[in-house]
C-alpha positions as CSV (number, residue, x, y, z in Angstrom):
1,M,0.1,0.4,-0.3
2,K,2.6,2.3,0.8
3,R,4.5,1.9,-2.9
4,I,1.1,2.4,-4.2
5,W,0.6,5.4,-2.5
6,V,3.9,7.3,-3.0
7,S,3.8,6.5,-6.9
8,A,0.2,8.1,-7.3
9,A,1.4,11.1,-5.0
10,A,4.7,11.5,-6.9
11,A,2.4,11.4,-10.3
12,L,0.1,14.5,-8.7
13,L,3.0,16.5,-7.7
14,T,5.0,16.0,-10.8
15,G,2.0,17.4,-12.6
16,A,2.1,20.0,-10.6
17,L,5.5,21.3,-10.1
18,I,5.7,21.5,-13.8
19,A,2.2,23.3,-14.3
20,P,3.4,25.4,-17.2
21,L,4.4,22.1,-18.9
22,R,1.0,20.5,-18.7
23,G,-0.9,20.5,-22.4
24,E,2.5,19.7,-24.2
25,I,4.1,16.5,-25.8
26,L,4.3,13.6,-22.5
27,E,8.5,13.0,-23.2
28,Q,8.8,16.8,-22.1
29,V,12.7,17.6,-22.6
30,L,13.8,20.0,-19.5
31,V,17.0,20.7,-20.0
32,K,19.7,19.5,-22.4
33,V,23.1,19.2,-20.9
34,N,26.4,19.1,-23.3
35,G,23.5,17.6,-25.5
36,D,22.5,14.9,-23.2
37,I,18.6,15.5,-21.9
38,L,17.0,15.3,-18.7
39,T,13.2,15.0,-19.6
40,K,9.9,15.2,-17.8
41,T,9.5,11.2,-16.8
42,D,13.1,11.3,-15.7
43,L,12.5,13.9,-12.9
44,E,9.3,12.0,-11.9
45,Q,11.7,9.1,-11.3
46,R,13.9,10.9,-9.2
47,Q,10.4,12.8,-7.4
48,I,9.3,9.1,-6.7
49,A,12.5,7.8,-5.1
50,A,12.6,11.0,-3.1
51,L,8.6,10.2,-2.1
52,R,9.6,7.0,-1.4
53,Q,13.0,8.2,0.6
54,R,10.7,9.8,2.8
55,M,8.4,7.4,3.2
56,N,10.8,4.3,4.2
57,Q,12.5,7.6,6.9
58,D,8.6,7.0,8.4
59,I,7.8,10.7,8.0
60,A,4.1,10.4,8.5
61,P,2.1,10.2,5.4
62,E,-0.6,12.6,7.4
63,S,1.4,15.4,6.0
64,L,0.7,15.2,2.9
65,R,-2.7,14.9,2.6
66,N,-4.1,16.8,-0.1
67,D,-2.9,18.6,-3.3
68,A,-1.7,21.6,-1.6
69,E,0.4,19.5,1.0
70,L,1.7,17.2,-1.8
71,K,3.1,20.2,-4.1
72,K,4.6,22.3,-0.8
73,A,6.8,18.8,-0.7
74,L,7.4,18.6,-4.0
75,A,8.4,22.4,-4.3
76,E,11.3,21.4,-1.5
77,V,12.7,18.7,-2.8
78,T,12.9,19.7,-7.1
79,P,15.1,21.9,-7.0
80,R,18.0,19.6,-5.1
81,L,16.7,16.9,-7.3
82,L,17.8,18.7,-10.4
83,V,21.3,19.7,-9.4
84,E,21.7,16.1,-8.4
85,A,20.0,15.3,-12.1
86,I,22.5,17.3,-14.3
87,D,25.3,16.6,-11.9
88,E,25.0,13.1,-12.5
89,L,24.9,14.0,-16.2
90,L,28.4,15.6,-16.2
91,L,30.2,12.9,-14.4
92,V,28.8,10.9,-16.6
93,Q,30.1,12.0,-19.7
94,L,33.5,12.8,-18.5
95,G,33.4,9.1,-17.7
96,K,32.5,8.1,-21.1
97,E,35.1,10.3,-22.6
98,R,37.4,8.6,-20.5
99,G,36.6,5.5,-21.8
100,Y,35.4,3.7,-18.7
101,K,32.7,1.0,-19.0
102,L,31.0,-2.0,-16.9
103,S,32.3,-4.8,-18.7
104,D,30.2,-8.0,-18.5
105,A,32.0,-9.5,-16.0
106,Q,31.8,-6.7,-13.5
107,F,28.1,-6.8,-13.9
108,K,27.6,-10.0,-13.6
109,E,29.6,-10.3,-10.4
110,W,27.7,-7.5,-9.3
111,L,24.7,-8.8,-9.9
112,T,25.1,-12.6,-8.1
113,A,25.7,-10.4,-5.4
114,L,22.8,-8.4,-5.1
115,R,20.4,-11.5,-5.6
116,K,22.0,-13.3,-2.8
117,E,22.1,-10.6,-0.8
118,Q,18.2,-10.1,-1.3
119,N,16.9,-13.6,-1.2
120,L,16.4,-13.2,-4.7
121,L,18.9,-16.4,-6.5
122,E,15.3,-18.0,-8.0
123,D,14.7,-16.1,-11.4
124,Q,11.4,-15.7,-10.8
125,K,11.8,-14.1,-7.7
126,F,14.5,-11.8,-9.1
127,F,12.0,-11.3,-11.8
128,A,9.4,-10.0,-10.3
129,A,11.2,-8.2,-8.3
130,L,12.2,-6.4,-11.1
131,K,9.2,-6.3,-12.6
132,Q,7.8,-4.3,-9.4
133,E,10.2,-1.3,-9.3
134,G,9.0,-1.0,-13.2
135,M,12.7,-1.8,-14.5
136,T,14.1,-4.1,-17.0
137,I,17.7,-6.3,-16.6
138,D,19.0,-3.4,-19.2
139,D,17.6,-0.9,-16.9
140,L,19.2,-2.6,-14.0
141,R,22.5,-2.4,-15.9
142,K,22.3,0.5,-17.0
143,N,21.9,2.4,-14.1
144,V,24.6,-0.3,-12.1
145,E,26.9,1.3,-14.9
146,R,26.0,5.2,-14.4
147,Q,27.1,4.4,-10.7
148,M,30.3,3.1,-11.4
149,L,31.0,6.0,-14.1
150,I,30.3,8.6,-11.3
151,Q,32.3,6.6,-8.5
152,R,35.3,6.5,-11.0
153,V,35.7,9.7,-12.0
154,Q,34.6,11.1,-8.5
155,Q,37.7,8.9,-7.5
156,D,40.5,9.7,-10.0
157,E,39.3,13.1,-9.5
158,V,39.2,13.8,-5.8
159,G,39.6,10.6,-3.7
160,S,42.9,9.5,-5.1
161,K,44.7,12.8,-4.3
162,L,43.7,13.4,-0.9
163,S,45.8,13.0,2.2
164,I,45.6,13.4,5.4
165,T,47.8,14.9,8.1
166,E,48.4,14.2,11.4
167,E,47.7,17.7,12.3
168,E,44.4,17.8,10.0
169,A,43.2,15.1,12.3
170,R,44.1,16.5,15.5
171,Q,42.4,19.7,14.3
172,Y,39.5,18.0,13.7
173,Y,39.1,15.9,16.8
174,Q,39.5,19.1,19.4
175,S,36.8,20.7,17.1
176,H,34.7,17.7,17.1
177,Q,34.9,16.5,20.4
178,Q,31.3,15.5,20.8
179,E,31.8,12.8,18.0
180,F,34.1,11.0,20.0
181,T,32.4,11.4,23.2
182,E,30.8,8.2,24.7
183,A,27.8,9.0,26.6
184,A,27.0,8.0,29.9
185,T,25.7,4.3,30.3
186,V,24.1,2.6,33.4
187,T,23.6,-1.0,34.1
188,L,21.1,-2.5,36.5
189,R,19.5,-5.2,37.5
190,E,15.7,-5.8,37.9
191,I,13.2,-7.9,39.8
192,L,9.3,-7.8,38.5
193,I,6.6,-8.7,40.8
194,E,3.7,-8.8,38.4
195,V,0.3,-7.7,39.0
196,P,-2.1,-9.9,36.3
197,A,-4.4,-7.9,34.4
198,T,-7.9,-8.9,34.8
199,T,-10.5,-7.7,32.0
200,Q,-14.1,-7.3,32.9
201,K,-16.9,-6.8,31.1
202,G,-14.4,-6.5,28.0
203,Q,-12.1,-3.1,29.9
204,A,-8.8,-4.2,31.5
205,G,-8.5,-3.5,35.1
206,V,-6.3,-4.5,37.9
207,N,-7.8,-7.2,40.9
208,V,-7.3,-5.0,44.2
209,A,-6.7,-8.4,46.0
210,K,-3.8,-9.6,43.2
211,D,-2.4,-6.2,43.5
212,D,-1.8,-6.3,46.9
213,E,-0.6,-9.7,47.0
214,A,2.2,-8.4,44.2
215,A,2.7,-5.6,46.7
216,K,3.2,-7.7,50.0
217,L,5.4,-10.2,47.6
218,A,7.7,-7.3,46.6
219,A,8.4,-6.3,50.0
220,D,9.3,-9.8,50.7
221,V,12.0,-9.9,48.3
222,R,12.9,-6.2,49.2
223,A,13.7,-7.5,52.9
224,R,15.3,-10.6,51.5
225,L,17.5,-8.5,50.0
226,S,18.3,-6.4,52.7
227,N,19.7,-9.9,54.4
228,G,22.0,-10.0,51.9
229,E,20.3,-12.6,50.0
230,D,22.2,-12.6,46.2
231,F,19.9,-10.5,43.8
232,A,20.5,-12.2,40.6
233,K,19.6,-16.1,42.4
234,L,16.5,-13.8,43.7
235,A,15.2,-12.7,39.7
236,A,15.8,-15.6,38.5
237,E,13.6,-17.2,41.6
238,T,11.1,-14.4,41.7
239,S,11.1,-12.2,38.5
240,A,8.5,-11.5,36.1
241,A,11.0,-10.0,33.6
242,P,12.5,-10.9,30.6
243,S,16.1,-10.2,32.3
244,K,15.4,-13.4,35.0
245,A,16.9,-15.3,32.7
246,N,20.3,-13.4,32.9
247,G,20.0,-12.9,36.7
248,G,18.1,-9.3,36.5
249,L,20.4,-8.1,34.5
250,I,19.7,-5.4,32.2
251,G,22.2,-2.9,30.0
252,P,24.4,-1.2,30.0
253,I,22.8,1.0,28.5
254,A,22.5,5.1,27.4
255,L,21.0,7.0,30.3
256,N,19.3,9.7,27.8
257,E,17.2,6.7,26.7
258,I,15.9,5.9,30.2
259,S,13.0,7.8,31.8
260,E,13.8,11.4,33.8
261,S,12.2,10.0,36.8
262,L,14.7,6.8,37.1
263,Q,17.3,9.3,36.1
264,K,16.7,11.5,38.2
265,M,16.4,8.2,41.4
266,L,19.7,6.9,39.9
267,Q,21.5,10.6,40.4
268,T,20.6,9.7,44.8
269,M,22.5,5.7,44.4
270,K,25.4,4.4,44.2
271,P,26.9,1.2,42.9
272,G,24.9,-1.4,45.0
273,D,22.2,0.4,46.3
274,I,18.9,-1.1,45.6
275,T,15.7,0.7,45.4
276,Q,12.7,0.4,47.2
277,P,10.1,-1.7,45.2
278,T,8.4,1.1,42.4
279,R,4.8,0.5,41.3
280,T,4.9,0.2,37.3
281,A,2.6,-0.3,34.1
282,R,3.0,-4.2,35.2
283,G,3.6,-4.8,38.7
284,Y,6.1,-3.8,41.3
285,Q,9.4,-3.4,40.2
286,I,13.4,-3.3,42.4
287,L,15.6,-1.9,40.8
288,K,19.8,-2.4,41.6
289,L,22.5,-0.3,40.6
290,E,25.2,-2.6,39.3
291,T,27.1,0.6,37.5
292,L,27.0,4.2,36.1
293,K,29.6,5.3,33.5
294,P,30.0,8.9,32.9
295,S,30.2,10.7,29.6
296,A,33.9,10.8,28.6
297,V,35.9,11.9,25.7
298,Q,37.7,8.7,24.0
299,P,41.3,9.5,23.5
300,F,43.1,10.9,20.6
301,D,45.1,7.6,20.0
302,S,42.0,4.8,20.1
303,V,39.7,6.9,17.7
304,R,42.6,7.7,15.3
305,D,41.3,6.2,12.0
306,L,37.9,7.0,12.8
307,V,39.2,10.8,13.2
308,A,40.8,10.4,9.7
309,E,37.7,9.0,7.8
310,R,35.8,11.8,9.5
311,V,38.2,14.6,7.9
312,H,39.0,12.5,5.1
313,A,34.7,12.2,4.2
314,E,34.4,15.9,4.5
315,R,37.5,16.7,2.5
316,Q,36.1,14.9,0.0
317,R,32.9,16.9,0.1
318,Q,34.4,19.9,-0.2
319,E,36.5,18.7,-3.2
320,V,33.5,17.0,-5.1
321,R,31.6,20.6,-5.0
322,R,34.3,22.3,-6.4
323,F,35.4,19.8,-8.6
324,L,31.4,19.7,-10.0
325,T,31.5,23.9,-9.8
326,R,34.0,23.6,-12.2
327,L,32.3,20.8,-14.6
328,R,29.2,23.4,-14.5
329,S,31.3,26.2,-15.3
330,Q,32.4,24.4,-18.5
331,A,28.9,22.4,-19.7
332,I,26.8,24.1,-21.9
333,I,23.1,23.8,-19.9
334,E,20.2,24.8,-22.3
335,W,16.9,25.3,-20.3
336,K,13.3,24.8,-21.6
337,N,11.7,26.0,-18.5
338,A,12.9,29.1,-16.8
339,E,10.7,28.3,-13.3
340,L,13.2,25.1,-13.1
341,K,15.8,26.7,-14.2
342,K,15.2,29.2,-11.7
343,A,15.2,27.0,-9.2
344,Y,18.6,25.4,-10.5
345,E,20.3,28.6,-9.9
346,Q,19.1,29.1,-6.6
347,V,20.6,25.9,-5.0
348,V,23.9,26.2,-6.9
349,A,24.1,29.2,-5.5
350,Q,23.1,28.0,-1.8
351,T,25.9,25.4,-1.7
352,A,29.0,26.9,-3.7
353,P,31.9,26.1,-2.5
354,A,33.8,28.8,-0.5
355,V,36.8,30.1,-2.1
356,S,39.8,29.0,-0.9
C-alpha cells in the first residue's frame, strides 16, 4: 500500500510542479546538458524515489494529505533533484569520455552478489522484483554502469588525491570532541513482581486483591535482599521480567534513553544500592544499580582511524563540490523551462564552495 500511495502522490506532484509544461508532449525535455537531455519522465522518477525515501524514514503520510501539501513537499525536494540530475549527467559524460565502461563480467559479479544479498536467487523472484520496480535487466545494468562511472570519476578527480595529515586529524578531533564522546551508561538489575491484569465486561483492569498480594511479595523480596540474599539469584527465582534469565541484568544502556524519573532516582544512588519496590504499569519493580559510567571523551589515539575517516569524508565532500562547480562552469546547459532554471540556480548558489 505504501508503494502505491507514493507512486500516486508523485504522479500528482510532478504535474503540479511543472504546471507550465502541462498539455505539451508526454516526453518533455526539461534541460539539455552538453547535448544530453533530462526529460520530464526522468525527473518524475527521481521525485518518486524522493517520496519513497521519505516514507522509509517514517515521515508520516498524514503530512501529505492533500494537493496543496503534496505540491509543497515536492517544491522542497525538486530543486535539489535537478542539481543532482545535472551533476550526474556531467560526471557520466566525463566517465564516457575517458573510456570507462562496465564489463559483462563486472555486471555479472555485481548482480550475483545483489541477488544473494536480497534472497533473489530464483529467477522468478528476481524478475518479479524487477517488475515491481518498473525495471528491466537492461535498465538495471544502465543504472549500475551510471553509478560506476560517477564513482570512478570522483575517485580519479578527488579521492585518489586526498591525503590527511596528523595535524589535520588532531585539529578536527579538538573541534569535534562531541563526536568522540561516549555517552553516560548505566547497568542495572531488576526484579519485577507482576500484577495480573483482569478483564471485566471487555475492559482491562486491576484486581485489588492481586495487587495487594504482589505488593506484599515485592516487600518480602526487598526484605530478603536487605538481609544479604543474592539479587541475581532472587531475580531468577521471583522476577517476571525477561531479564530473569540473566539474573535480572539489563544494560549497559545509555543514560539518556531511560526516563527522567529514573535518572533522578539514580542520581541519589551509588553502585550496589537497591530501590524500594516501585509500582509500574506491569507490577512492582525493584532495581539494583550495578554501574554508572559517566560520559567521557575517547582519547585521540583510540579513535585515530575514525577521526581520519571523518576528515577524509569532509574534505572529499568539499573537493567534490569544487570539482562539480568547475564542470558546471564548463558545460553548455540549455533550459526549456524558466521556473526550473531559477530553482536550479538558487540551489547552486546556496551550495557554492567557499573560495580557498
